Structures are given as C-alpha cells and as structure tokens.
C-alpha positions in Angstrom: -42.2 47.7 17.1 -44.2 46.1 14.4 -41.6 47.1 11.8 -38.8 45.7 14.0 -40.6 42.3 14.3 -41.4 42.3 10.6 -37.8 43.0 9.6 -36.5 40.4 12.0 -38.9 37.8 10.5 -37.9 38.8 7.0 -34.2 38.4 7.8 -34.8 35.0 9.5 -36.8 33.8 6.5 -34.0 34.9 4.2 -31.4 33.2 6.3 -33.5 30.0 6.4 -33.9 30.1 2.6 -30.2 30.6 2.2 -29.5 27.7 4.5 -31.9 25.4 2.6 -30.4 26.3 -0.8 -26.8 25.9 0.4 -27.6 22.6 2.1 -29.2 21.4 -1.2 -26.3 22.6 -3.3 -23.3 21.6 -1.1 -24.9 18.7 0.8 -26.8 17.0 -2.0 -26.2 18.2 -5.6 -22.4 18.7 -5.3 -21.7 15.3 -3.6 -23.9 13.5 -6.2 -22.1 15.2 -9.1 -18.6 14.5 -7.7 -19.6 10.9 -6.9 -21.1 10.4 -10.4 -18.0 11.8 -12.1 -15.7 9.7 -10.0 -17.7 6.5 -10.6 -17.9 7.2 -14.3 -14.3 8.3 -15.0 -12.2 6.8 -12.1 -14.3 3.8 -11.0 -11.4 1.8 -9.6 -9.8 4.6 -7.6 -13.2 5.9 -6.3 -13.9 2.4 -4.9 -10.6 2.1 -3.0 -8.3 0.7 -5.8 -9.6 -2.8 -5.0 -7.6 -5.8 -6.3 -9.6 -8.9 -7.1 -8.6 -12.6 -7.5 -11.0 -15.3 -8.6 -13.8 -12.8 -8.6 -13.3 -11.7 -5.0 -11.8 -8.6 -3.5 -8.6 -9.6 -1.8 -7.1 -6.2 -0.9 -6.2 -2.7 -2.2 -3.3 -1.7 -4.3 -2.8 1.2 -1.9 -2.4 -0.8 1.3 0.1 -3.5 2.1 -0.6 -6.9 3.6 1.5 -9.1 5.8 1.6 -12.8 6.6 2.7 -14.2 3.2 4.4 -17.6 3.5 7.9 -17.8 2.1 6.4 -19.4 -1.0 5.5 -15.8 -1.9 7.1 -12.4 -2.2 7.5 -10.6 1.0 6.6 -7.0 1.6 8.3 -4.4 3.8 8.7 -4.9 7.6 5.8 -3.6 9.6 7.4 -1.8 12.5 5.3 1.3 12.5 4.9 3.1 15.8 6.6 0.2 17.6 8.3 2.4 20.2 5.0 3.9 21.2 3.6 0.5 22.2 1.3 0.5 19.2 2.3 -1.4 16.1 0.3 -1.1 12.9 1.3 -4.5 11.5 -0.8 -3.7 8.5 -3.9 -3.9 10.7 -5.2 -0.4 9.7 -5.8 0.6 13.3 -3.6 3.6 12.5 -0.5 4.3 10.5 2.8 5.8 11.3 6.6 5.4 11.4 8.7 4.1 14.3 9.9 7.6 15.2 13.3 6.1 15.9 16.4 8.1 15.1 19.1 6.8 12.7 21.4 6.2 15.6 18.8 4.4 17.8 20.1 1.1 19.1 16.6 -0.3 18.8 16.4 0.6 15.1 20.0 -0.6 14.4 19.1 -4.0 16.1 15.8 -4.2 14.1 17.7 -3.6 10.8 20.5 -6.1 11.6 17.9 -8.8 12.6 15.9 -8.1 9.4 19.0 -8.2 7.2 20.1 -11.5 8.7 16.6 -12.9 8.1 16.5 -11.7 4.5 19.9 -13.2 3.8 18.9 -16.6 5.4 15.4 -16.8 3.9 16.4 -15.9 0.3 19.6 -18.0 0.0 19.0 -21.2 -1.9 21.1 -24.2 -2.8 22.4 -22.5 -6.0 22.1 -18.8 -4.9 23.7 -17.2 -1.9 22.5 -13.7 -0.9 25.2 -11.4 0.4 24.4 -8.8 3.1 25.5 -6.1 0.7 22.7 -7.1 -1.7 19.9 -6.4 0.8 18.2 -3.1 -0.2 16.9 -0.6 2.4 13.2 -1.3 1.9 13.8 -5.0 2.8 14.9 -4.1 6.4 13.0 -0.8 7.2 9.3 -0.1 7.4 7.8 2.8 5.4 6.7 6.1 6.9 3.1 4.9 7.1 3.8 1.3 8.0 1.3 0.3 5.3 3.4 0.5 2.1 2.1 -1.9 -0.5 5.2 -1.7 -2.7 8.7 -2.9 -2.7 11.7 -1.9 -4.9 12.5 -4.0 -8.0 15.8 -4.7 -6.2 14.1 -6.4 -3.3 11.7 -8.3 -5.6 14.6 -9.6 -7.7 16.4 -10.6 -4.5 13.5 -13.0 -3.7 13.3 -14.5 -7.2 15.5 -17.6 -6.5 13.7 -18.5 -3.3 10.2 -18.1 -4.9 11.2 -20.1 -7.9 12.7 -22.9 -5.8 9.7 -23.2 -3.5 7.2 -23.1 -6.3 9.1 -25.4 -8.7 9.3 -22.7 -11.3 12.3 -21.6 -13.4 14.2 -18.5 -12.3 13.5 -17.0 -15.7 9.7 -17.4 -15.2 9.8 -15.6 -11.9 12.1 -12.9 -13.2 9.7 -12.2 -16.0 6.8 -12.1 -13.5 8.7 -9.4 -11.6 9.6 -7.4 -14.7 5.9 -7.5 -15.9 4.8 -6.2 -12.5 7.3 -3.4 -12.1 5.8 0.1 -12.4 8.1 2.8 -13.7 8.5 6.4 -12.4 5.3 8.5 -12.5 5.4 10.6 -15.7 8.8 9.1 -16.3 10.7 11.1 -13.8 8.8 11.3 -10.5 9.6 8.8 -7.7 11.2 5.4 -8.1 10.2 2.2 -9.9 8.0 0.0 -7.6 6.5 -3.5 -7.5 3.1 -4.0 -5.9 3.5 -7.1 -3.7 -0.2 -8.2 -3.6 -0.5 -7.9 -7.4 2.7 -9.8 -7.9 1.7 -12.6 -5.6 -1.7 -13.0 -7.3 0.1 -13.3 -10.6 2.5 -15.8 -9.0 -0.3 -17.9 -7.6 -2.0 -18.0 -11.1 1.3 -19.0 -12.7 1.8 -21.8 -10.1 -1.8 -23.1 -10.7 -1.2 -23.2 -14.5 2.2 -25.0 -14.2 
C-alpha cells in the first residue's frame, strides 16, 4: 500500500514538473523569442503592416477602406456576404464573399449598376470612359470583402477624374499610379496591384504641395 502511494506521488510530481517545464518553454520562452525575432526583423508586419500619415496610423496595407470622396481613388465594391443579411462594408465585423453564383440575377444587377457608376463617375469633360474599359475588380468585391488593392487598370481608369477634381495634370497623377504599382511577387506570382490607401495618401501629399 505504501509503495503504491509512493509511486503515485512520484508520478504526480513528475507530471507536475513536466507541466511546469512545458508551460515555461511553450508559454513563456517560445512566445518571447518569436515576438522578439518578429519585432527585430519584421517590425512593420509584426505590428499589422500599419500605414502612417502625418505621424498617425491611418490604416493597414492589408485591409481596405471605404468612404473616399470622388476626389480620391476608389477601392473595390464592398458587397461581402450581402445575400446573408450581413455586409462587411470594410467594417471588420467579419469577412466573406457574396456567395452569389455567376448567373445570379442579384449579382448581375450589382455588376451592371457598379459599371454604370464607374463610367459616370470617371468620365470627364475631355475623357469619356467606355463600359468595355471597366475592369472586373471595379465592379466586383473580393473574396474577403476587405481587399486593400486594385488593379493598375482600375487605377488608370480613375486618373482623369482624380486629376480634374484636384487641379492636377494627368501626367502627375499617372506618375503617382505608376510609382505605387507593385509588381508580381518574385516576378511571376500573382498580378500587379495598387494599394488604394497608400496611393491616396501620396495623392493628398501631392495636392498639399501643389
């Protein structure tokens, strides 16, 4: 009986020591090492890829924003989860796509309305946008509903409107878009993109200096 109790106590003590050691290693030391390495080598990414303007954090390069006036470049539509009575609208409550099929009448109507708005909003006195010029990302939301990027084609489509509204030359705004166009990852993965928030911050700075 005494041996049984002694063995049980020894096993419990060994288990407790193992628990304490593993808790220390995996719950304290490992997180501190990973956090330290991340802060030292990947500080921006470790802190949410924050974007600053005038010394203040105004957003993240990983998450889109909505509500820009037509003086600025517009992002993708925010129709995420619209058919499930919950719409992300870039509010970060949750993310998700519309789950609408390609032949859905609701989706077709959304796309047609969005295309008409893009054509109207981006046509100026000296530049008329044709419906055939409107790229897919201008009229459809992303899979997450939080996409921060647009295609160079959509950015270029907005150049004349942005230039006119901000009293800038078309060449100035075109250069701005070119300077903020990111190429394919490693030169062959994905497609070129333009981060809308970063582009609009640069635009605001250019307007202020003009």
